[in-house]
C-alpha positions in Angstrom: 0.0 0.0 -0.1 2.8 2.4 0.7 4.4 1.9 -2.6 1.1 2.2 -4.6 0.1 5.4 -2.7 3.7 6.9 -3.2 3.5 6.1 -7.0 0.1 7.6 -7.3 1.2 10.9 -5.7 4.2 10.9 -7.9 2.0 10.4 -11.0 -0.5 13.0 -9.9 1.8 15.7 -8.4 5.3 14.8 -9.2 8.1 16.8 -7.1 6.6 19.5 -5.1 8.2 22.6 -6.5 9.1 24.0 -3.1 12.2 24.8 -1.0 10.6 22.5 1.6 11.0 19.5 -0.7 13.0 16.8 1.4 15.8 16.6 -1.2 16.2 20.4 -1.2 16.2 20.5 2.6 18.8 17.8 2.6 20.9 19.7 0.0 21.0 22.8 2.0 22.0 20.7 5.2 24.8 19.2 3.2 26.0 22.5 2.0 26.0 23.9 5.4 27.9 21.0 6.9 30.4 21.2 4.0 31.1 24.9 4.9 32.9 23.9 8.2 33.8 20.3 7.5 35.4 20.6 4.0 39.2 19.7 3.7 41.1 18.5 0.7 41.6 14.9 1.9 39.6 11.7 1.9 39.3 11.3 5.7 37.6 14.6 6.1 35.2 13.8 3.2 34.3 10.3 4.7 33.6 12.0 8.0 31.5 14.7 6.5 29.6 12.2 4.5 28.9 10.0 7.5 27.8 13.2 9.7 25.5 14.5 6.9 23.8 11.2 6.3 23.5 10.0 9.9 21.7 13.0 11.4 18.6 13.2 8.9 18.5 9.4 8.8 17.9 9.3 12.5 15.3 11.9 12.2 13.5 9.9 9.5 13.8 6.7 11.5 12.0 8.6 14.4 9.4 9.9 12.0 8.8 6.3 10.7 8.4 5.1 14.2 6.1 7.9 15.5 4.0 8.5 12.4 3.7 5.1 10.7 2.6 4.4 7.2 1.5 8.0 6.2 5.1 9.2 6.9 6.4 6.1 4.9 4.3 7.2 1.9 5.6 10.8 1.9 9.0 9.5 2.5 9.1 7.2 -0.6 7.3 9.9 -2.6 10.1 12.2 -1.8 12.6 9.8 -2.8 11.3 9.1 -6.4 11.9 11.6 -9.2 9.8 10.2 -12.0 7.4 12.9 -13.3 9.9 15.8 -13.2 12.4 13.7 -15.0 10.2 13.3 -17.8 8.9 16.9 -17.8 12.5 18.1 -18.2 13.2 15.7 -21.0 10.0 16.5 -22.8 10.8 20.3 -22.7 13.9 19.4 -24.7 12.0 17.2 -27.3 9.1 19.5 -27.6 11.1 22.6 -28.1 10.0 24.6 -31.2 13.5 26.2 -31.7 17.1 25.3 -31.3 17.6 28.0 -28.7 14.7 26.6 -26.6 16.0 23.3 -26.8 19.5 24.3 -25.7 18.1 26.3 -22.9 16.0 23.4 -21.7 18.8 20.8 -22.0 21.2 23.2 -20.0 18.9 22.6 -17.0 19.6 18.9 -16.9 23.2 18.3 -18.1 26.7 19.8 -17.2 28.0 19.8 -20.7 28.4 22.9 -22.8 25.4 23.8 -24.9 26.4 26.8 -26.9 27.5 24.8 -30.1 24.9 22.1 -29.8 22.7 21.4 -32.8 19.1 19.8 -32.2 20.3 16.3 -32.6 23.0 17.0 -29.8 20.4 18.5 -27.6 18.1 15.5 -28.0 20.9 13.0 -27.5 22.0 14.9 -24.3 18.4 14.7 -23.0 18.0 11.0 -23.8 21.3 10.2 -22.0 20.1 12.1 -18.9 16.8 10.3 -19.2 18.6 6.9 -19.3 20.9 7.6 -16.3 18.3 9.2 -14.1 15.6 6.8 -15.0 18.0 4.4 -13.1 19.0 6.9 -10.5 15.8 8.5 -9.7 13.3 5.7 -10.2 14.6 2.1 -10.4 17.3 2.6 -7.7 14.9 4.1 -5.1 12.4 1.2 -5.9 15.2 -1.3 -5.5 16.2 0.0 -2.2 12.6 0.3 -0.9 12.2 -3.4 -1.9 15.2 -4.2 0.1 15.0 -2.0 3.2 11.7 -0.2 3.0 11.0 3.6 2.8 14.1 4.3 4.9 16.3 2.4 2.5 14.8 4.4 -0.5 15.4 7.7 1.5 19.0 6.6 2.4 19.8 5.9 -1.3 18.3 9.4 -2.3 20.7 11.0 0.2 23.6 8.9 -1.0 22.7 9.9 -4.6 22.3 13.6 -3.7 25.7 13.8 -1.9 27.4 12.4 -5.1 25.7 14.9 -7.2 27.0 17.7 -4.9 30.4 16.3 -4.0 31.3 13.6 -6.6 33.3 15.9 -8.9 37.0 15.3 -10.1 38.3 18.8 -9.5 40.5 20.5 -7.1 37.8 21.0 -4.4 36.1 17.7 -4.5 38.5 15.1 -6.0 39.6 13.9 -2.3 36.8 15.3 -0.2 34.2 13.9 -2.5 35.9 10.5 -3.0 33.7 8.8 -0.5 30.4 10.2 -1.7 31.4 9.2 -5.2 32.3 5.5 -4.2 29.4 5.0 -1.9 27.1 6.2 -4.8 28.9 3.8 -7.2 28.2 0.8 -4.9 24.5 1.8 -4.4 23.9 2.1 -8.1 25.8 -0.9 -9.2 23.0 -3.4 -9.4 20.1 -1.0 -10.1 22.0 0.3 -13.3 22.3 -3.2 -14.6 18.8 -4.0 -13.7 17.6 -1.0 -15.6 19.7 -2.0 -18.7 18.1 -5.5 -18.6 14.6 -4.1 -18.3 15.1 -1.8 -21.2 16.2 -4.7 -23.3 13.2 -6.7 -22.2 10.6 -4.1 -23.0 12.0 -3.6 -26.4 12.6 -7.2 -27.2 16.3 -6.5 -27.9 18.6 -9.3 -26.7 22.2 -8.1 -27.5 23.3 -8.1 -23.8 26.9 -8.9 -24.7 27.1 -5.9 -27.0 25.7 -3.7 -24.2 28.1 -5.1 -21.8 31.0 -4.3 -24.0 30.1 -0.8 -24.8 29.1 0.0 -21.3 32.6 -1.0 -20.2 34.0 2.1 -22.3 32.0 4.6 -20.2 33.7 6.8 -17.9 31.2 5.9 -15.2 31.0 2.4 -13.7 27.2 2.6 -13.7 25.8 5.4 -15.9 27.0 3.7 -19.2 24.7 0.6 -18.6 21.3 2.4 -19.0 22.6 4.8 -21.7 24.1 2.0 -23.8 21.0 -0.2 -23.2 18.7 2.7 -24.3 20.8 3.1 -27.5 20.3 -0.6 -28.4 16.7 -0.8 -27.2 15.6 2.2 -29.2 18.1 1.7 -32.1 19.3 5.2 -31.6 22.9 6.6 -31.5 24.0 8.0 -28.1 27.3 9.0 -26.7 30.0 10.7 -28.8 32.2 13.6 -28.1 30.9 16.3 -25.9 32.2 19.7 -24.7 32.5 20.2 -20.8 34.1 23.4 -19.6 35.6 24.1 -23.0 37.3 20.7 -23.1 36.3 18.0 -25.5 35.4 14.6 -23.8 36.0 12.3 -26.6 33.5 9.7 -25.8 32.7 6.7 -28.1 29.3 6.5 -29.8 26.9 3.9 -28.4 24.3 1.6 -30.0 24.1 -1.0 -32.9 25.7 -0.3 -36.2 22.3 0.5 -37.8 21.5 3.0 -35.0 19.4 6.0 -36.1 20.4 9.6 -35.4 18.4 11.3 -32.7 15.7 12.8 -34.9 12.4 13.6 -33.4 10.8 10.2 -34.2 13.8 8.2 -32.7 13.9 10.5 -29.7 10.4 9.8 -28.9 10.8 6.1 -29.4 13.6 6.2 -26.9 11.3 8.0 -24.5 8.7 5.4 -24.8 11.3 2.8 -24.0 12.3 4.5 -20.7 8.7 5.0 -19.8 7.8 1.4 -20.4 11.0 0.3 -18.5 9.9 2.3 -15.4 6.4 1.0 -15.5 7.8 -2.5 -15.6 10.2 -1.8 -12.8 7.2 -0.3 -10.7 5.1 -3.4 -11.5 7.8 -5.8 -10.5 8.4 -3.9 -7.2 4.8 -4.0 -6.3 4.7 -7.7 -7.2 7.8 -8.5 -5.0 6.6 -6.4 -2.1 3.0 -8.1 -2.3 4.5 -11.6 -2.2 7.2 -10.9 0.6 
């Protein structure tokens, strides 16, 4: 019942656009703690990570014990980012001009957008959709299935800290090492489950090719859903991108016959991800009902 009600709230309302959203509150808490705990070494990063996670987790555990299932429903709802993810991606795919598409995609990716053409913008949006379909939906559902609403909330905090601290730059390369590694562990299995589900819903079966290409991705996890989506929708993803004025010379992903990211291919890919998440939600409901 908790899962069904949380998914219903997500479908009807999506993420509350408010500074009081739990993830926004956690982000402010993490930023405040960073302001006095930051140092350029791994030990400081690990201590900061543990402190930032432990305090809100104890508060959530108390709320779970005192308020029961209504609190659990809200907790799980706040841990899932399904509707807002599709809204952001649709704003790119539905854009009526290149400038509008670049403005929309700049809200969801960190790469440079100035020199993008429409295919580049769509490709960036689809890669974000694939990665975040795993991070924002499949992974919270997976951890809910294993550890209940607190497990989903803990995962979302882990993922948020990685988004804040998991950068390879002078400030975070050492301090954010712990946040990045814990997120890698938390997402290892959900990323691969997401890839499998994408192939199932599309009836694509080239798992070995997905495995081979995912191994060329800079991230140990993000490549799996991105490459799987390329194969499932038969659309070319990946390729060189510009970040901070520096070219990241990535390989292209997908089968040899993959289509460019025109409007039809992009919406086909969108439907693959939508069907994948529906299947993931249905499987999670089934497992929780049985166990």
